[in-house]
Structures are given as structure tokens and as C-alpha cells.
C-alpha positions in Angstrom: -119.9 22.5 140.0 -117.6 21.9 137.1 -118.9 20.9 133.7 -116.5 18.7 131.8 -116.3 19.5 128.1 -116.0 16.3 126.0 -116.1 15.7 122.3 -119.5 14.1 122.6 -121.0 17.1 124.4 -119.4 19.5 122.0 -120.8 17.6 119.0 -124.2 17.4 120.7 -124.2 21.1 121.3 -123.4 21.9 117.7 -126.1 19.5 116.5 -128.6 21.1 118.8 -127.7 24.6 117.7 -128.0 23.5 114.0 -131.4 21.8 114.7 -132.6 25.0 116.5 -131.6 27.1 113.5 -133.3 24.8 111.1 -136.4 24.8 113.3 -136.4 28.6 113.4 -136.0 28.8 109.6 -138.8 26.2 109.1 -141.2 28.1 111.4 -141.2 31.1 109.1 -140.8 33.5 112.0 -137.7 35.2 110.4 -138.9 38.3 108.7 -137.5 38.5 105.1 -139.6 41.5 104.1 -137.5 44.2 102.4 -139.6 46.8 104.2 -138.2 45.6 107.5 -134.7 46.5 106.6 -131.6 45.0 108.3 -130.6 45.2 112.0 -127.8 47.8 112.3 -125.3 45.1 113.3 -126.4 42.9 110.3 -126.1 45.9 107.9 -122.6 46.7 109.2 -121.5 43.1 109.0 -122.7 42.5 105.5 -121.1 45.7 104.2 -117.9 45.0 106.1 -117.7 41.5 104.6 -118.5 42.8 101.1 -115.8 45.5 101.2 -113.2 43.1 102.4 -114.2 40.6 99.6 -114.1 43.3 96.9 -110.7 44.6 98.1 -109.2 41.1 98.1 -110.5 39.9 94.8 -110.0 43.2 93.0 -106.4 43.2 94.0 -105.8 39.7 92.6 -108.0 39.6 89.5 -108.8 43.1 88.2 -106.6 44.3 85.3 -103.9 46.9 85.8 -105.7 49.2 83.4 -109.3 49.0 84.7 -110.6 52.3 83.2 -110.8 53.4 79.6 -111.7 57.1 79.3 -111.5 57.2 75.5 -115.0 55.9 74.8 -117.7 57.2 77.1 -120.8 57.5 75.0 -121.6 53.8 74.9 -121.1 53.5 78.7 -123.3 56.5 79.3 -126.0 55.1 77.0 -125.9 51.7 78.8 -126.0 53.4 82.2 -129.1 55.4 81.1 -130.8 52.2 79.8 -129.9 49.7 82.6 -128.4 51.5 85.7 -130.0 54.8 86.3 -133.4 53.3 87.3 -131.7 52.0 90.4 -128.8 54.4 91.0 -130.2 57.6 89.5 -127.9 59.9 87.5 -127.0 63.6 87.4 -130.4 65.3 87.1 -132.3 62.0 87.2 -133.8 60.5 90.4 -133.7 56.7 90.9 -137.0 54.9 90.7 -138.7 54.9 94.2 -139.6 51.2 93.9 -135.9 50.3 93.4 -134.9 52.4 96.4 -137.3 50.4 98.5 -135.0 47.4 98.2 -132.9 46.1 101.1 -130.2 47.3 100.7 -131.2 50.2 98.4 -128.9 51.0 95.4 -126.3 53.6 96.4 -126.0 57.0 94.9 -122.9 56.5 92.7 -122.2 60.3 92.7 -121.3 59.7 96.4 -120.5 56.0 96.6 -118.0 55.9 93.6 -115.5 57.9 95.6 -115.2 55.1 98.1 -113.8 52.6 95.6 -110.6 52.4 93.5 -110.8 51.8 89.7 -109.8 48.2 90.2 -112.5 47.7 92.8 -115.1 49.3 90.5 -114.0 47.0 87.7 -114.5 43.9 89.9 -117.9 45.1 91.1 -119.1 45.9 87.6 -117.7 42.7 86.1 -118.9 40.3 88.8 -121.8 42.0 90.7 -122.5 41.5 94.4 -124.6 38.7 95.8 -127.7 39.5 97.8 -127.7 43.2 96.9 -129.5 43.3 93.5 -126.2 44.3 91.8 -125.9 42.0 88.8 -122.8 40.8 87.1 -122.0 42.3 83.7 -124.3 40.5 81.3 -121.4 39.1 79.3 -118.1 38.1 80.8 -115.9 38.3 77.7 -116.2 42.1 77.1 -113.8 43.7 79.6 -113.5 46.6 77.2 -117.1 47.5 77.9 -116.5 47.2 81.7 -113.5 49.5 81.4 -115.5 52.2 79.7 -118.2 51.9 82.4 -115.5 52.2 85.1 -114.4 55.5 83.5 -118.0 56.7 83.3 -118.8 55.9 87.0 -115.5 57.5 88.1 -116.7 60.8 86.5 -120.2 60.7 88.0 -119.3 62.5 91.3 -118.3 65.6 89.4 -120.7 65.4 86.4 -123.4 67.9 85.9 -126.9 67.2 84.6 -126.0 69.1 81.4 -122.8 67.0 80.9 -124.8 63.8 81.5 -127.4 64.8 79.0 -124.8 65.6 76.4 -123.2 62.2 76.8 -126.5 60.2 76.6 -128.0 62.5 74.0 -131.4 61.1 75.0 -133.8 61.3 72.2 -137.6 61.7 72.4 -138.7 58.2 73.4 -141.4 58.4 70.6 -138.9 59.5 68.0 -137.8 57.2 65.2 -134.8 55.0 66.0 -134.6 56.6 69.5 -133.1 53.5 71.0 -130.3 53.6 68.4 -129.5 57.3 67.7 -128.4 58.1 71.2 -125.2 56.2 70.5 -125.1 55.8 66.7 -126.3 59.3 65.9 -129.2 60.4 63.7 -126.7 60.4 60.7 -125.5 56.8 61.4 -121.9 58.0 61.9 -121.7 57.2 65.6 -121.1 59.6 68.5 -118.0 57.9 70.0 -114.4 57.9 68.7 -113.6 54.3 69.5 -116.5 52.6 71.2 -119.3 53.1 68.6 -119.1 52.1 64.9 -120.4 53.9 61.9 -123.6 52.2 60.7 -124.5 54.4 57.8 -123.9 52.5 54.5 -123.5 49.1 56.2 -125.1 46.1 54.6 -128.7 45.8 55.8 -128.6 42.0 56.1 -125.5 42.3 58.3 -127.1 44.9 60.6 -130.2 42.8 60.9 -128.2 39.7 61.7 -126.2 41.6 64.3 -129.3 42.8 66.1 -130.7 39.3 66.1 -127.4 37.9 67.4 -127.3 40.4 70.2 -130.9 39.8 71.2 -130.3 36.0 71.3 -127.0 36.3 73.1 -125.0 34.7 70.2 -123.1 38.0 69.8 -121.4 39.3 72.9 -122.1 42.8 74.2 -124.0 43.7 77.3 -124.6 47.2 75.9 -126.2 46.0 72.6 -128.1 43.1 74.2 -129.9 45.5 76.5 -131.1 47.4 73.4 -131.7 44.6 71.0 -133.7 42.4 73.3 -136.3 45.2 73.5 -136.8 45.4 69.8 -139.4 43.4 67.9 -138.5 41.9 64.5 -140.2 44.7 62.6 -138.2 47.3 64.6 -134.9 45.5 63.9 -135.7 45.3 60.2 -136.6 49.0 60.0 -133.5 50.1 61.9 -131.2 47.9 59.6 -132.7 49.2 56.4 -132.7 52.9 57.5 -129.1 52.9 58.8 -127.9 51.1 55.7 -129.5 53.8 53.5 -127.5 56.5 55.2 -124.2 57.7 53.7 -121.0 56.6 55.5 -119.2 53.3 55.0 -117.6 52.5 51.6 -117.7 56.1 50.5 -114.2 57.1 51.8 -111.2 56.3 49.6 -108.6 54.0 51.2 -105.4 55.6 52.6 -102.0 55.7 51.1 -100.0 53.4 53.4 -98.3 50.8 51.2 -97.8 48.2 53.9 -101.4 48.5 55.0 -102.6 48.3 51.4 -100.7 45.1 51.0 -102.5 43.5 54.0 -105.9 44.7 52.7 -105.4 43.5 49.1 -102.9 40.6 49.4 -102.6 39.6 53.0 -99.3 38.3 54.4 -99.0 34.7 53.2 -95.9 34.0 55.3 -98.0 34.7 58.4 -101.0 32.9 57.0 -102.9 36.2 57.2 -105.6 36.4 54.5 -106.3 39.6 52.7 -109.0 41.8 54.3 -110.6 42.2 50.8 -111.1 38.5 50.5 -114.1 38.8 52.9 -114.9 42.4 53.3 -116.1 43.2 49.8 -119.4 43.6 47.9 -121.2 40.3 47.5 -119.8 38.7 50.7 -121.8 38.3 53.9 -119.2 40.1 56.0 -119.5 43.8 57.0 -118.2 46.8 55.1 -115.2 48.1 56.9 -113.9 50.7 54.4 -114.6 54.1 55.9 -115.1 52.8 59.4 -113.6 54.8 62.3 -109.9 54.0 62.7 -110.2 54.0 66.5 -113.0 51.6 66.4 -111.2 49.2 64.1 -108.1 49.3 66.1 -109.8 48.6 69.5 -111.8 45.7 68.0 -108.7 44.1 66.6 -106.9 44.4 69.9 -109.9 43.0 71.7 -110.0 40.0 69.3 -106.3 39.4 69.9 -107.1 38.8 73.6 -105.4 35.8 75.1 -103.4 33.9 72.5 -104.7 30.5 73.8 -108.4 31.4 73.6 -110.5 31.1 70.6 -114.3 31.3 71.3 -115.8 29.0 68.7 -119.3 29.9 69.9 -119.3 33.4 68.5 -120.4 34.2 64.9 -117.1 36.2 64.4 -114.9 33.3 65.7 -112.5 33.6 62.8 -111.5 37.2 63.8 -109.5 36.3 66.9 -107.3 34.1 64.8 -106.9 36.7 62.0 -106.3 39.5 64.4 -103.5 37.7 66.2 -101.7 37.2 62.8 -101.6 41.0 62.2 -98.2 42.4 63.3 -98.9 44.6 66.3 -97.1 47.5 64.7 -99.5 47.4 61.8 -102.8 47.5 63.7 -103.0 51.3 63.8 -101.7 51.9 60.3 -104.1 49.3 59.0 -107.0 50.9 60.8 -106.2 54.3 59.5 -105.9 52.9 56.0 -109.3 51.3 56.1 -110.8 54.5 57.5 -109.5 56.3 54.5 -107.3 59.0 56.1 -104.2 59.3 58.3 -106.2 60.1 61.4 -109.9 59.7 62.3 
């Protein structure tokens, strides 16, 4: 007996299959319990699909310089605060409750070897659906993602002692423990480029920064993770105590005449205002004299970003415009001048 396939029969079959699928979903018979795990074929298919997707999108959208190995302390601190509970770390076991997820978070000391830097960047930036792996908390800080790529890349060969040295985990009950791991007990910061000096900064500015990070008005996945856990009294205490430490404003300016001209007079032909017109005593803007040269330079380059983009939502919205008017060749000399020495 020959069954003739017609459009009507094909459509009816598809409708019937869809109805059967909806009926099965409605019945509640499908077991969604994480404790049940996936069927082996399901697990293979989902991971196969994920790997293909990451490979394709990373090749097209990830930057050509996806890893920044020059600033690891902030990445390590963020990993300890937000990632190690799921993935573990050298000398640190992941939380059992997180490992009971389906799928469980992978051990990055093993898993990181399976991905290229561009693929790690894409995963960290965008996350992976249905796995519990979130996207980076803010999408306009690729500099933070680059540092995390570099940190994850080093995990396979990192010892527990090396990890502890990076995170410098303080006694959880110690004063300012949530801050000193990155910013140091002296307020001078533990990273060459990724962490600013806070000692000597204006207390009102530090408090406003913490409040901005906690509310999301200021953009940093690393700082949001810390600030959101602080109550108003803790923020105020941290701001006052770091401001009382020596650091910013104490170093004399450098000797570069061209940089001094930008700081004191600006470049009128380029519509570049003088740095001193805002960053001086009595103004609401932060103290930058004595700041790390590497930190100043990387922030200026980050603000330059795409020339067509100005994010008016951010409290520092004027800085992208100003940073783009600084001649590229003057960024490093200007940063060194503000730091008060030829190298820092």
C-alpha cells in the first residue's frame, strides 16, 4: 500500500506533532529537576551547539587584542568575589550547592585550555544561555573583560600561593577588607594600571563614586560587585579613611613642558580645556596629581573609545570628549607628568 504525501497531510502531521509537544509540556511530565541531569545525547548536543556558537561569534565580534596581562589584581579580586564560588580557584573548592547545578560550572584550571583568548573574551562578555554563566555586568568595559581573560588564561598553571598573592585576601572581619585587597592598606593600590591610588582623594568624590557604582550610574562590573554589598555607613567610612591616607596631591608635577601646557593652559586650537580648570582644590572633580601614570593613560584611552560614541548617561560623560581631543602622542607624557615622575 502506497501512502501519498500531500501538502495537507504534511501540514496536518506537523500540527499534530506540535500539539503533542504542547500537550506533553502542559502535562508537567517532563522532569526539569537539576538533580536529574541531562540525557547523554542532550548533554552532547547542547555543548556541541554552544561550542559552535562561541566559535562563530568570537571569530566575528571579539577584538583582536582580547587579553590584557598588564593588570591582573582587579581581575583576580573580581574572580574571588564573583566567580570562585562556582568555578573554584587554586586552593579553593567551588561551593557544593553551585556544583549541583545542571550543568555544573566547569573547573577553569582545566576548561580554560579548551578555548582561545577570543573565545574566552566572548564567553565572559556575553555569557551562555541556560548554563548559569552570566554576561559581564556592564557591557561598556571591555578593558575589564580583557583583564579577566588574561587571569583565566593563567589559571591552569597558577598555584594556590600565586592566587593568594594576587587576591591578597584580607581577614573578612578586618577593617576595609572589601577594599584593601585591591586598593591596599595604604590606599596606593596594588595594580600598575588597573587600580587607582585612593589615598588623599577627596572624600566626597570617593563617596559619590561608591554610590554611583552601587546604583549602576557608574560603569564597572568589578566595583559594582563590591559597592552593592556596602551599606551607607560603610561607604562613608571607607571614603573618609582612604581620603585621610597620604598619596594623591603630594607628588610634584613632572618637567615635560608640552604636558605642563595641557595641564595649565589646555590646547585652545583643539578646544581642549586645561586639566587644572576642573581637577583642582575646590572643584567637585577628583584629584589626579600623583595618580599612577599607567592608570591615567589606560583610562584616557578607554574614554577615547569609538569616536562616534558619547555616553551621556554616565557621570563622567565629558571625559570621552576631552580624551579624544588629547593628541595620541601626548597621552603617555601627560600621564607621567600628572603622576609626578618620568615613569610610574
